[in-house]
C-alpha angles and dihedrals in degrees: 000000000000129000115270124214119171092332097317126118132206111266115257125241089264097048091046094051089047093051095042094048091046089048099045100046121052112219121240134180120277110286097160138039118268090250090060099061120135141188110266124232122230112304090353111146115229143171118265092267091058092045090052090046089051091053090047092053093046093049094043088054086056092049096255112137117214137165123226112227132180129200142156113255123227085268089060090246117137116247142179133202144157126254114206122209091251090061097255117133122220111212134168089229101062146352117294110299144169121284090253094065098058095084103224115174109248 
């Protein structure tokens, strides 16, 4: 159980990885195809696919399974994110949320 301070709890491994990768890797626009994603080195900027791939690798090293997804957002912009087995989505735009919050075009 996490440390509780005034109603706050210690971030989980998943939340910590999400925050750390988002912080350490500035996001840039897509410059490569999704199939060309690679794990980013420390402080290396990357497109959203690279950032998702880096999160996936870090979580896999910690024993957490996730699946990469890509979609077009309501704006038409391409986007990539991770879906965890428990249904939460890891996205560089916000904290872990449910699938319905990603905003993929239907």
